[in-house]
C-alpha positions as CSV (number, residue, x, y, z in Angstrom):
1,X,90.3,29.3,-0.9
2,X,89.4,27.6,2.2
3,X,87.5,29.7,4.9
4,X,87.1,28.5,8.4
5,X,84.7,30.8,10.4
6,X,85.6,30.8,14.2
7,X,83.3,32.4,16.7
8,X,84.8,33.6,20.0
9,X,83.0,30.7,21.8
10,X,85.1,28.3,19.7
11,X,88.4,29.7,20.3
12,X,89.2,27.4,23.0
13,X,89.2,24.3,20.7
14,X,92.4,25.5,18.9
15,X,95.4,23.1,19.5
16,X,98.9,23.2,18.2
17,X,100.6,19.8,17.0
18,X,103.6,18.6,15.2
19,X,103.6,16.1,12.3
20,X,106.4,14.1,10.9
21,X,104.1,13.0,8.0
22,X,103.2,16.7,7.0
23,X,106.9,17.6,7.2
24,X,107.8,14.8,4.9
25,X,105.3,15.9,2.4
26,X,106.4,19.5,2.9
27,X,109.9,18.5,2.2
28,X,108.9,16.5,-0.9
29,X,107.0,19.6,-2.2
30,X,110.3,21.6,-2.1
31,X,112.1,19.0,-4.0
32,X,109.3,18.6,-6.4
33,X,108.9,22.4,-7.1
34,X,112.5,23.1,-7.5
35,X,114.3,20.7,-9.7
36,X,117.5,22.6,-9.5
37,X,118.1,25.5,-7.1
38,X,116.1,25.3,-3.8
39,X,115.8,28.9,-2.1
40,X,117.2,29.8,1.3
41,X,117.2,28.3,3.9
42,X,116.6,24.9,2.3
43,X,119.5,24.8,-0.3
44,X,122.0,22.9,1.9
45,X,119.3,20.5,3.2
46,X,118.2,19.7,-0.4
47,X,121.7,19.0,-1.7
48,X,122.2,16.6,1.2
49,X,118.8,15.0,0.8
50,X,119.0,14.4,-2.8
51,X,122.4,12.9,-2.5
52,X,121.2,10.5,0.3
53,X,118.0,9.6,-1.7
54,X,120.3,8.8,-4.7
55,X,122.7,7.0,-2.7
56,X,120.1,4.9,-1.1
57,X,118.0,4.3,-4.2
58,X,115.0,6.0,-2.6
59,X,112.8,7.3,-5.4
60,X,109.8,9.6,-4.6
61,X,106.6,8.2,-6.4
62,X,106.2,9.9,-9.8
63,X,102.4,10.3,-9.2
64,X,103.0,12.2,-6.0
65,X,105.6,14.7,-7.7
66,X,103.1,15.5,-10.4
67,X,100.1,15.7,-7.8
68,X,102.0,18.5,-6.0
69,X,102.6,20.4,-9.2
70,X,99.0,19.8,-10.5
71,X,97.5,21.0,-7.1
72,X,99.5,24.2,-7.1
73,X,101.7,23.5,-4.0
74,X,99.1,21.4,-1.8
75,X,97.9,18.0,-1.5
76,X,94.2,16.6,-1.4
77,X,93.1,16.2,2.2
78,X,93.2,12.2,2.1
79,X,96.8,12.4,2.2
80,X,97.1,15.2,5.0
81,X,95.6,12.9,7.7
82,X,95.2,15.0,10.8
83,X,97.8,14.4,13.8
84,X,95.6,12.5,16.3
85,X,98.0,13.6,19.1
86,X,99.8,16.7,20.0
87,X,103.1,14.9,19.4
88,X,104.4,13.7,16.0
89,X,104.3,9.9,15.6
90,X,105.1,8.8,12.0
91,X,104.0,5.1,12.5
92,X,100.6,6.2,13.9
93,X,100.1,8.7,11.0
94,X,101.0,6.1,8.5
95,X,98.5,3.8,10.0
96,X,95.8,6.5,9.6
97,X,96.9,7.2,6.0
98,X,96.8,3.3,5.3
99,X,93.0,3.2,6.6
100,X,92.0,5.9,4.1
101,X,89.2,4.3,1.9
102,X,89.8,3.9,-1.9
103,X,86.3,5.6,-2.4
104,X,87.5,8.8,-0.6
105,X,90.9,8.9,-2.7
106,X,88.9,8.7,-6.0
107,X,86.1,11.1,-4.9
108,X,88.6,13.9,-3.8
109,X,90.7,13.5,-7.0
110,X,87.7,13.8,-9.2
111,X,86.7,17.0,-7.1
112,X,90.2,18.4,-7.6
113,X,90.3,17.6,-11.3
114,X,86.7,18.2,-12.4
115,X,87.9,18.5,-16.1
116,X,89.7,15.2,-16.0
117,X,92.4,13.5,-14.0
118,X,95.9,14.3,-15.4
119,X,97.5,11.3,-17.1
120,X,100.5,11.5,-14.6
121,X,98.0,11.3,-11.6
122,X,95.9,8.4,-12.8
123,X,97.9,5.6,-11.0
124,X,96.6,6.8,-7.7
125,X,93.0,7.2,-9.1
126,X,93.0,4.0,-10.9
127,X,94.3,1.9,-8.0
128,X,94.2,3.9,-4.6
129,X,94.8,0.8,-2.5
130,X,98.1,-0.2,-4.3
131,X,99.3,3.4,-4.4
132,X,98.7,4.2,-0.8
133,X,100.3,0.8,0.1
134,X,103.3,1.9,-2.0
135,X,103.3,5.4,-0.3
136,X,103.1,4.0,3.2
137,X,106.2,1.8,2.5
138,X,108.1,4.6,1.0
139,X,107.6,7.3,3.8
140,X,109.8,5.6,6.5
141,X,112.5,5.2,3.9
142,X,112.4,8.7,2.8
143,X,112.4,10.0,6.4
144,X,115.4,7.8,7.1
145,X,117.3,9.2,4.0
146,X,116.3,12.8,3.8
147,X,115.3,13.8,7.3
148,X,116.7,11.5,9.8
149,X,120.0,13.4,10.0
150,X,118.2,16.5,10.8
151,X,115.9,15.0,13.6
152,X,117.5,16.8,16.5
153,X,117.3,20.3,14.7
154,X,113.7,19.6,13.5
155,X,112.5,18.6,16.8
156,X,114.2,21.5,18.8
157,X,113.0,24.0,16.3
158,X,109.4,22.6,16.2
159,X,109.1,22.6,20.0
160,X,110.4,26.1,20.2
161,X,107.8,27.1,17.6
162,X,105.0,25.4,19.5
163,X,106.0,27.0,22.7
164,X,106.1,30.4,21.0
165,X,102.6,30.0,19.5
166,X,101.2,28.6,22.7
167,X,102.4,31.5,24.6
168,X,100.8,33.9,22.1
169,X,97.6,31.9,22.3
170,X,97.7,31.9,26.2
171,X,98.6,35.6,26.7
172,X,97.3,37.4,23.6
173,X,94.3,35.2,22.4
174,X,93.4,33.7,19.0
175,X,93.3,36.9,17.0
176,X,96.9,37.6,17.7
177,X,97.8,34.0,17.2
178,X,96.1,33.6,13.7
179,X,97.3,37.1,12.7
180,X,101.0,36.1,13.4
181,X,101.0,32.8,11.3
182,X,103.0,32.7,8.2
183,X,102.4,31.0,4.9
184,X,99.2,31.0,3.0
185,X,97.2,31.7,6.1
186,X,95.3,34.9,6.8
187,X,92.9,36.0,9.5
188,X,90.0,38.6,8.6
189,X,87.5,39.3,11.2
190,X,86.4,35.9,12.6
191,X,87.4,33.9,9.5
192,X,90.7,31.9,9.1
193,X,91.6,31.7,5.3
194,X,93.9,29.2,3.6
195,X,94.8,30.1,0.1
196,X,94.8,26.8,-1.6
197,X,92.9,25.2,-4.4
198,X,90.7,27.0,-7.1
199,X,87.3,27.0,-5.6
200,X,86.0,28.8,-2.5
201,X,85.1,26.2,0.3
202,X,83.6,27.2,3.5
203,X,84.1,24.8,6.5
204,X,81.5,25.0,9.3
205,X,80.7,23.4,12.5
206,X,84.3,23.1,13.7
207,X,84.7,21.1,16.8
208,X,88.5,21.4,17.1
209,X,91.0,23.2,15.0
210,X,94.6,22.0,15.0
211,X,97.3,24.1,13.5
212,X,100.5,22.3,12.4
213,X,103.8,24.3,12.3
214,X,106.0,23.1,9.5
215,X,109.6,23.9,8.9
216,X,109.2,22.8,5.2
217,X,106.1,24.9,5.1
218,X,107.3,26.6,1.8
219,X,107.1,23.2,0.2
220,X,103.2,23.0,0.4
221,X,100.3,24.0,2.5
222,X,98.0,21.4,3.8
223,X,94.4,21.2,5.0
224,X,92.1,18.4,6.2
225,X,88.9,17.8,8.0
226,X,87.2,14.9,9.6
227,X,83.5,13.9,10.1
228,X,83.6,14.8,13.8
229,X,84.3,18.4,12.8
230,X,88.1,18.3,13.5
231,X,90.1,20.4,11.1
232,X,93.8,20.6,10.7
233,X,96.0,22.9,8.7
234,X,99.6,23.9,8.3
235,X,101.6,27.1,8.3
236,X,105.2,28.1,7.7
237,X,107.1,27.9,11.0
238,X,109.6,30.8,11.6
239,X,112.5,28.6,12.6
240,X,113.4,27.0,9.3
241,X,116.8,28.6,9.5
242,X,117.9,25.7,11.6
243,X,118.3,23.8,8.2
244,X,120.9,26.4,6.9
245,X,123.8,24.3,8.2
246,X,127.4,25.5,7.6
247,X,128.3,27.6,4.6
248,X,129.8,25.7,1.7
249,X,133.6,25.1,2.0
250,X,134.6,26.9,-1.0
251,X,133.2,30.1,0.0
252,X,135.6,32.7,1.5
253,X,134.8,34.1,4.8
254,X,133.1,37.5,4.6
255,X,132.5,37.5,0.8
256,X,128.9,38.0,-0.1
257,X,127.1,35.7,-2.6
258,X,126.7,37.7,-5.9
259,X,123.2,39.3,-6.1
260,X,122.5,38.6,-2.3
261,X,121.4,42.1,-1.2
262,X,121.4,41.2,2.5
263,X,124.9,39.9,2.4
264,X,126.3,42.8,0.5
265,X,124.8,45.2,3.0
266,X,125.6,43.4,6.4
267,X,128.4,40.9,5.4
268,X,128.0,37.2,5.2
269,X,128.0,36.3,8.8
270,X,125.9,39.0,10.1
271,X,123.3,38.4,7.3
272,X,123.4,34.7,8.5
273,X,122.7,35.9,12.1
274,X,119.7,38.1,10.8
275,X,118.2,35.2,9.0
276,X,118.6,32.8,11.8
277,X,116.5,35.2,14.1
278,X,113.3,34.6,12.3
279,X,112.4,32.7,15.6
280,X,113.7,33.2,19.1
281,X,116.9,31.6,19.7
282,X,119.8,31.7,22.0
283,X,123.6,32.7,21.2
284,X,124.7,29.2,21.5
285,X,122.1,27.7,19.3
286,X,122.4,30.4,16.7
287,X,126.3,29.8,16.7
288,X,125.9,26.1,16.3
289,X,123.4,26.6,13.3
290,X,125.4,29.0,11.5
291,X,128.8,27.3,12.2
292,X,130.2,30.5,13.7
293,X,132.0,31.2,17.0
294,X,129.7,32.1,19.9
295,X,131.8,35.4,20.4
296,X,131.2,36.4,16.8
297,X,127.5,35.8,17.0
298,X,127.4,37.7,20.3
299,X,129.2,40.6,18.8
300,X,126.8,40.7,15.9
301,X,123.8,40.5,18.3
302,X,125.0,43.3,20.2
303,X,125.2,45.5,17.2
304,X,121.8,44.5,15.9
305,X,120.3,45.2,19.2
306,X,121.9,48.6,19.2
307,X,120.6,49.2,15.7
308,X,117.0,48.3,16.7
309,X,116.6,45.4,14.5
310,X,116.8,42.7,17.2
311,X,115.1,42.5,20.6
312,X,116.6,40.7,23.6
313,X,114.5,39.0,26.4
314,X,115.2,36.6,29.3
315,X,113.0,33.4,29.6
316,X,114.1,31.7,32.8
317,X,117.7,31.0,32.8
318,X,117.9,31.6,28.9
319,X,118.4,34.8,26.9
320,X,116.5,34.7,23.6
321,X,117.0,37.0,20.7
322,X,114.7,37.5,17.8
323,X,114.0,40.1,14.9
324,X,111.6,42.9,16.0
325,X,109.3,44.6,13.4
326,X,112.0,46.7,11.7
327,X,114.4,43.8,11.6
328,X,111.6,41.5,10.0
329,X,110.9,44.1,7.5
330,X,114.5,44.5,6.4
331,X,114.9,40.7,6.1
332,X,111.7,40.5,4.0
333,X,112.7,43.3,1.8
334,X,116.3,42.4,1.2
335,X,116.3,38.6,1.4
336,X,116.2,38.0,-2.3
337,X,118.0,34.6,-2.2
338,X,114.7,33.0,-3.7
339,X,114.5,35.5,-6.5
340,X,116.1,33.1,-8.9
341,X,114.5,31.4,-11.8
342,X,113.5,28.8,-9.5
343,X,111.0,31.2,-7.7
344,X,110.8,33.7,-5.0
345,X,109.0,33.1,-1.7
């Protein structure tokens, strides 16, 4: 558990940034945690990513896979270098990662594994410089194979998420912002808590807090701090539904997946609309994401608004739809696609 006390006088130092490096690590975390089935909404992405990685001969370093598993869904902070700007720049982040000192790598690993470094993780501890160099060469290859085809969707969804959170921060304040974040974050009083690690760590003298939305935030949660008092941590973005893609071609229209309670109750296409409304979106964007006709999506939205599950609001020339409290509760209760042996979210 990591605790970050934030007094009201410090709330002005909060920033929101995106990170390609952290998205890469989060996506690798999903592939590492789920050897077979990957839960909604990542299943189609995982299938495409694994196929592309195999086709291009891009192998995830074994020590990195084992490090995820041994650390319980996170990574030591020497890997999670903080975004230095408010926009993602993979080359810059890789440069920061390359500059991490071998002594820091070894010290953090020894802190994480006080009872002894696991055999599978020893390569990074024994020769940090070589393994970090290997990782820095691997990262662009992985991005190209696994995430480049989804760049437009990732960028659009991340920008939408940042705008949403920035609006909450500006109009409702930090308490509401922190209270609305998803993943392993919680806000209690004036303390922001990140549920990672086995020991309780308190971070003080925070000069700047950077929160990083991740579409692949279910893969892992990340935290890092710097000597200048900067702290960065990740949370699960609401807009991961953009990764759903079209339904598999062998599924008959309107036939629910066996055991999928949301689809059984609402029907396949309407359940897809509900899942796609975890973050504000337009009718056309949702139609493109789900592979449905805009008229079909519009019909579902009209019914969901009338049922009190979805709210509609105008922002400039756009009309945005998103789940309200009851819709989010319904989704949380019935969306059991992850309740397979691979794990439930």
